[in-house]
C-alpha atoms as a printed R data frame, in Angstrom:
    type eleno elety resid chain resno       x       y      z
1   ATOM     1    CA   MET     A     1   0.142  -0.349 -0.153
2   ATOM     2    CA   THR     A     2   1.112   3.260 -1.128
3   ATOM     3    CA   ARG     A     3   1.255   6.629  0.828
4   ATOM     4    CA   GLU     A     4  -1.399   7.859 -1.244
5   ATOM     5    CA   GLU     A     5  -3.664   4.657 -0.721
6   ATOM     6    CA   ILE     A     6  -2.612   4.712  3.033
7   ATOM     7    CA   LYS     A     7  -4.128   8.643  3.213
8   ATOM     8    CA   ASN     A     8  -7.550   7.096  1.804
9   ATOM     9    CA   LEU     A     9  -7.661   5.299  5.295
10  ATOM    10    CA   ILE     A    10  -6.246   7.302  7.760
11  ATOM    11    CA   PRO     A    11  -7.439  10.918  8.255
12  ATOM    12    CA   HIS     A    12  -3.229  11.929  9.086
13  ATOM    13    CA   ARG     A    13  -1.845  14.373  6.412
14  ATOM    14    CA   GLU     A    14   1.419  16.327  6.516
15  ATOM    15    CA   PRO     A    15   3.242  16.575  8.822
16  ATOM    16    CA   MET     A    16   1.779  13.889 10.916
17  ATOM    17    CA   LEU     A    17   1.323  10.975  8.183
18  ATOM    18    CA   LEU     A    18   4.475   8.396  9.665
19  ATOM    19    CA   VAL     A    19   4.127   5.646  7.334
20  ATOM    20    CA   ASP     A    20   5.210   5.747  4.010
21  ATOM    21    CA   GLU     A    21   3.872   2.327  3.154
22  ATOM    22    CA   ALA     A    22   2.379  -0.622  4.440
23  ATOM    23    CA   GLU     A    23   1.177  -4.631  3.844
24  ATOM    24    CA   LYS     A    24  -1.686  -6.096  5.775
25  ATOM    25    CA   VAL     A    25  -1.041 -10.073  5.912
26  ATOM    26    CA   GLY     A    26  -3.642 -12.045  7.269
27  ATOM    27    CA   GLU     A    27  -4.486 -10.235 10.900
28  ATOM    28    CA   THR     A    28  -0.515  -8.699 10.442
29  ATOM    29    CA   VAL     A    29   0.516  -5.140  9.013
30  ATOM    30    CA   PHE     A    30   3.798  -4.636  8.246
31  ATOM    31    CA   SER     A    31   4.492  -0.987  7.671
32  ATOM    32    CA   ARG     A    32   7.543   1.447  7.073
33  ATOM    33    CA   TYR     A    33   8.295   4.929  7.930
34  ATOM    34    CA   THR     A    34  11.829   6.874  7.381
35  ATOM    35    CA   ILE     A    35  12.589   9.653  9.581
36  ATOM    36    CA   ARG     A    36  13.307  12.893  7.457
37  ATOM    37    CA   GLU     A    37  16.451  15.231  8.320
38  ATOM    38    CA   ASP     A    38  13.748  18.094  9.048
39  ATOM    39    CA   GLU     A    39  10.949  16.120 10.904
40  ATOM    40    CA   PHE     A    40   9.179  19.038 13.097
41  ATOM    41    CA   PHE     A    41   9.850  16.514 15.978
42  ATOM    42    CA   THR     A    42  13.351  16.399 15.930
43  ATOM    43    CA   GLN     A    43  14.281  20.022 15.447
44  ATOM    44    CA   GLY     A    44  14.053  20.797 19.329
45  ATOM    45    CA   HIS     A    45  14.273  17.569 20.571
46  ATOM    46    CA   PHE     A    46  17.595  17.935 21.149
47  ATOM    47    CA   PRO     A    47  19.300  20.415 19.332
48  ATOM    48    CA   GLY     A    48  22.399  18.693 18.413
49  ATOM    49    CA   TYR     A    49  21.097  15.106 19.143
50  ATOM    50    CA   PRO     A    50  18.271  14.649 17.363
51  ATOM    51    CA   VAL     A    51  16.564  11.819 18.538
52  ATOM    52    CA   VAL     A    52  13.054  10.625 17.662
53  ATOM    53    CA   PRO     A    53  10.707  11.541 20.796
54  ATOM    54    CA   GLY     A    54   9.097   8.056 22.376
55  ATOM    55    CA   VAL     A    55   5.971   9.542 21.795
56  ATOM    56    CA   VAL     A    56   6.700  10.018 17.964
57  ATOM    57    CA   LEU     A    57   7.409   6.435 18.134
58  ATOM    58    CA   CYS     A    58   4.435   5.264 19.538
59  ATOM    59    CA   GLU     A    59   2.661   7.233 17.142
60  ATOM    60    CA   ILE     A    60   4.336   5.494 14.228
61  ATOM    61    CA   MET     A    61   3.043   2.030 15.603
62  ATOM    62    CA   ALA     A    62  -0.374   3.157 16.000
63  ATOM    63    CA   GLN     A    63  -0.711   4.610 12.585
64  ATOM    64    CA   GLY     A    64   0.605   1.361 10.464
65  ATOM    65    CA   SER     A    65  -1.429  -0.738 13.647
66  ATOM    66    CA   ALA     A    66  -5.101   1.665 12.693
67  ATOM    67    CA   LEU     A    67  -4.599  -0.525  9.283
68  ATOM    68    CA   LEU     A    68  -5.714  -3.956 11.285
69  ATOM    69    CA   VAL     A    69  -9.514  -1.994 11.338
70  ATOM    70    CA   PRO     A    70 -11.596  -3.650  8.817
71  ATOM    71    CA   GLU     A    71 -11.634  -0.890  6.203
72  ATOM    72    CA   ASP     A    72 -15.448  -0.490  5.613
73  ATOM    73    CA   ILE     A    73 -15.016  -0.034  9.761
74  ATOM    74    CA   LEU     A    74 -12.062   2.640  9.173
75  ATOM    75    CA   THR     A    75 -13.381   4.728  6.171
76  ATOM    76    CA   ASN     A    76 -16.730   5.384  8.581
77  ATOM    77    CA   GLY     A    77 -14.627   6.207 11.641
78  ATOM    78    CA   LEU     A    78 -11.711   7.268 13.417
79  ATOM    79    CA   SER     A    79  -8.827   5.333 15.514
80  ATOM    80    CA   PHE     A    80  -8.634   7.218 19.097
81  ATOM    81    CA   TYR     A    81  -6.334   5.441 21.564
82  ATOM    82    CA   ALA     A    82  -7.543   3.990 23.854
83  ATOM    83    CA   GLY     A    83  -4.542   2.690 25.783
84  ATOM    84    CA   LEU     A    84  -1.041   2.085 25.983
85  ATOM    85    CA   ASP     A    85   0.402  -0.830 28.012
86  ATOM    86    CA   ASN     A    86   3.349  -2.014 28.717
87  ATOM    87    CA   ILE     A    87   5.642   0.340 26.107
88  ATOM    88    CA   LYS     A    88   9.453  -0.237 25.898
89  ATOM    89    CA   PHE     A    89  11.653   1.964 24.864
90  ATOM    90    CA   LYS     A    90  15.104  -0.266 23.709
91  ATOM    91    CA   HIS     A    91  17.061   1.644 21.156
92  ATOM    92    CA   SER     A    92  17.459   5.181 19.973
93  ATOM    93    CA   VAL     A    93  15.662   6.469 16.470
94  ATOM    94    CA   PHE     A    94  17.429   9.202 14.527
95  ATOM    95    CA   PRO     A    95  16.785  10.884 11.101
96  ATOM    96    CA   GLY     A    96  17.800   8.895  8.164
97  ATOM    97    CA   ASP     A    97  16.430   5.606 10.045
98  ATOM    98    CA   THR     A    98  13.713   3.211  8.509
99  ATOM    99    CA   VAL     A    99  11.116   2.509 11.215
100 ATOM   100    CA   CYS     A   100   9.980  -1.008 10.713
101 ATOM   101    CA   VAL     A   101   6.598  -1.818 12.161
102 ATOM   102    CA   GLU     A   102   4.739  -4.827 13.013
103 ATOM   103    CA   SER     A   103   1.588  -5.069 14.202
104 ATOM   104    CA   LYS     A   104  -0.658  -8.006 15.301
105 ATOM   105    CA   LEU     A   105  -4.287  -8.089 15.705
106 ATOM   106    CA   VAL     A   106  -4.763  -9.366 19.204
107 ATOM   107    CA   ALA     A   107  -8.396  -8.549 20.124
108 ATOM   108    CA   GLN     A   108 -11.537  -6.955 18.805
109 ATOM   109    CA   ARG     A   109 -14.441  -6.336 20.919
110 ATOM   110    CA   GLY     A   110 -16.811  -3.789 18.953
111 ATOM   111    CA   PRO     A   111 -15.231  -0.122 18.155
112 ATOM   112    CA   LEU     A   112 -11.931  -1.729 20.420
113 ATOM   113    CA   ILE     A   113  -9.149  -3.309 19.070
114 ATOM   114    CA   ILE     A   114  -6.253  -4.413 20.958
115 ATOM   115    CA   VAL     A   115  -2.795  -5.065 18.901
116 ATOM   116    CA   ASP     A   116   0.737  -6.211 19.937
117 ATOM   117    CA   ALA     A   117   2.864  -3.784 17.794
118 ATOM   118    CA   LYS     A   118   6.960  -3.568 17.857
119 ATOM   119    CA   ALA     A   119   9.133  -0.880 15.738
120 ATOM   120    CA   THR     A   120  12.498  -2.007 14.479
121 ATOM   121    CA   VAL     A   121  15.557  -0.136 12.890
122 ATOM   122    CA   GLU     A   122  17.790  -2.262 11.171
123 ATOM   123    CA   ASP     A   123  16.217  -5.284 12.895
124 ATOM   124    CA   LYS     A   124  17.255  -3.630 15.875
125 ATOM   125    CA   LEU     A   125  14.437  -3.243 18.205
126 ATOM   126    CA   CYS     A   126  13.757  -0.104 18.825
127 ATOM   127    CA   CYS     A   127   9.442  -0.091 20.705
128 ATOM   128    CA   LYS     A   128   7.047  -2.374 21.726
129 ATOM   129    CA   GLY     A   129   4.399  -2.708 23.622
130 ATOM   130    CA   LYS     A   130   0.140  -3.322 23.189
131 ATOM   131    CA   LEU     A   131  -1.499  -0.407 21.232
132 ATOM   132    CA   SER     A   132  -5.474  -0.421 21.896
133 ATOM   133    CA   PHE     A   133  -7.814   1.821 20.169
134 ATOM   134    CA   MET     A   134 -11.069   2.749 19.746
135 ATOM   135    CA   VAL     A   135 -12.984   3.227 16.538
136 ATOM   136    CA   VAL     A   136 -15.427   6.991 16.806
137 ATOM   137    CA   PRO     A   137 -18.339   6.992 13.682
138 ATOM   138    CA   LYS     A   138 -17.244  10.154 12.076
139 ATOM   139    CA   THR     A   139 -21.311  10.922 12.630
140 ATOM   140    CA   ASP     A   140 -20.291  11.217 16.339
141 ATOM   141    CA   ILE     A   141 -17.580  13.684 15.950
142 ATOM   142    CA   GLU     A   142 -19.067  15.717 13.134
143 ATOM   143    CA   ASN     A   143 -21.098  17.991 15.711
144 ATOM   144    CA   LYS     A   144 -18.105  18.840 17.873
């Protein structure tokens, strides 16, 4: 799935679109994002040592993971974090790195989606944890 195809499924846009490509294989999504030199989140984090913030790594994992939501539900709703559990940061990520995310569906209970996700760079584990999403119908959001 290309970046343009991903835009048809999730609402994120530049500079917050953090998935370059993705592929769904059964109950698993493999996605990738290359950290660019001019990312807004590394410009001040930290000057002289531009490390990707942990919360951004979680967002990179989440955006790829959102593609596990069935397409008909995803196109009619927005997925919001419902929880982050057992998040572990193992290795720093820097501009020029390509973050590879593997997301596996753990459970779905109505609009609640639970996934296990891990992010690697060159086969080094950078971040892992369980992500939960609640899919809210767009009609519930339009009046906000």
